[in-house]
N, C-alpha and C positions, 0 to 999 in steps of 0.2 A: 848217328846212333852207333855206339860200339856194339859189335856183335861178339859173342864168345868165341874163342878159338878152341874148338874141341880137340885139336891136335896138341894142345899144351899139356905136357905131362904134369905141370904143377897144379892143374885144376882137376880136383876130384868131383864126384857127383854132387856132394852137398854144396860145394862152392858153385858148381855149374848151375844148379837149380836156384840158388840164391840170386846169382846174377841174372838168370832168365826171368825170375819173378820181378826183379827190379826194372828190367828192360820192358817187361810186359806193362807194368804199371806206368812207365813212361810213355809207352805207345798209346795206352788207353786214356791217358790224362786229357780231360776235356772232350773226349769223344764217347758218345753214348749209343752209337749205332752198332748193334750186335753183329751184323754182317761184316762191316768194316773192321771191327775189332777181331772177329774170327779170322778174317783174311790175313791181318797183320800178325796174329799170333801163330797161325799155321806157318807163315813165312819165317818168323823168328825161330820157332822150334826147328824147322827144317834146316835153317842155316846155322843153328847153335848146337845141336845134338849129333854126334856121330853115328854112323851105321844105320841110317834110316833109308827106306826107299819109299815111304809114304807118311805124311803127317797132315791131319786135317779133321774136318767136322762132318758129322752126319747130324742133320737137324730134324726133330720130331714134328711132323705136320698134323698130328692128332690121330694118325692111323699107323704110320710107318716112319722109318728113318729115311731121309732124303739127302743125297749128297749136297754138302755145303762147301765153303772155301777149303782148299787144300793145296799141297805141294806134292808132286810126284806124277806117276803115270796116271792116265785115265782110270776111273774106278767104277765099281758097281754104283748104279744110281739109286736104287731103292733096296732097303733091307727090312724085312719083317721083324717086328719085336719078338724076341725069343729065338731068332734064327742067327747062327754064326756068333762070333765073338762080340760084334757090336750089338746085335740084337739081344744077346744074353746079358750084357752090361746094362742095356736099356731096361730090360724086364726085371733084373734083380736089384738094380740100384747100387750095384757094387762094382768096383774097378776089377777088370779081368786082366790078369797077367798070365800070358800063355807062352811058355817056353818053346813049344813046338806045335805050331797051328795044325800041322798035318795029323796030329794025334787028337785034336780037339773035335768032339762029336758035332757034326753039322757045319764044320768050317766052310765059309764061303771064300773060294779062291779067286778074288778079283785080280790078283797078281800072283802068278805061280812062283815068282822069285821071293816072296815073303815066306819066312820061316818062323818068326816070332812076332808077338803083337801084344800091345797094352791098349786097353780101351777104358776111359774114365767117363762114367755117366755124368751128364750135366743136369743137375736137379736144383730147382729153385722153389722154395716154399713147398717142397714135396712133389712138385710138378716136373715131369720129364721135359727138357728142352731139346736134348740131343745127346750126342757123345763126342768125345775127343779121341781120336784113333791114331795110333802110331804103329807102323809096320817096319820090320827090319829083315834084311836077307840073312842075318846071323841067327842061329838057334840060341835060345836063352839070352837074348840081348837085354831084356828088361828084368828088373828085380825090385825089391821093396823100396830102394832109394828112388828109383824111377817113379814108382807108384806115389810115394809122398810128394816128390817134386812136381809131378804132373797134376796131382789133385790140388796142390796149392796154386799152380798156375791156372787151372780150370776154375777155381774159386774166384780168382782175380777177374777172369773174363765174365763170370756170372755177376759179379758186382759192378762191372764197368758200365752197364747200361741202365743202372738204377732201377727204380720202380715202374 
């Protein structure tokens, strides 16, 4: 499998996310297991996008978010709905793009090196399945292009395991 070269100056964010989506679809082809696909997607994102220090999933168990497949340092295991950036995305159903996590009310510091974060809620037929979470040591690492690209990739993961 070809991985994106984030160091390539010729690759802008739209092109990066287009390639990321194509690679995710190829990884998911013929595989319906949501954990296997989440693990592969976390790895693909980690190796394809620059300036990350964490990329992964928190899965909803019916009460709270529980750590799922990820790449990066060990992380918080459980996050209450409505708490921190992940819990806020889960409660609101809206992607959270946070330029400075230290200014976010109730931020949960799983890794003190994280300075910005983006969290995409994973909703299927209106039901919360979890969140896709990316952290960066850079302030203001994520923008609207990242939001659009990651929402697209998250939708591919949601479709990968069928009904």
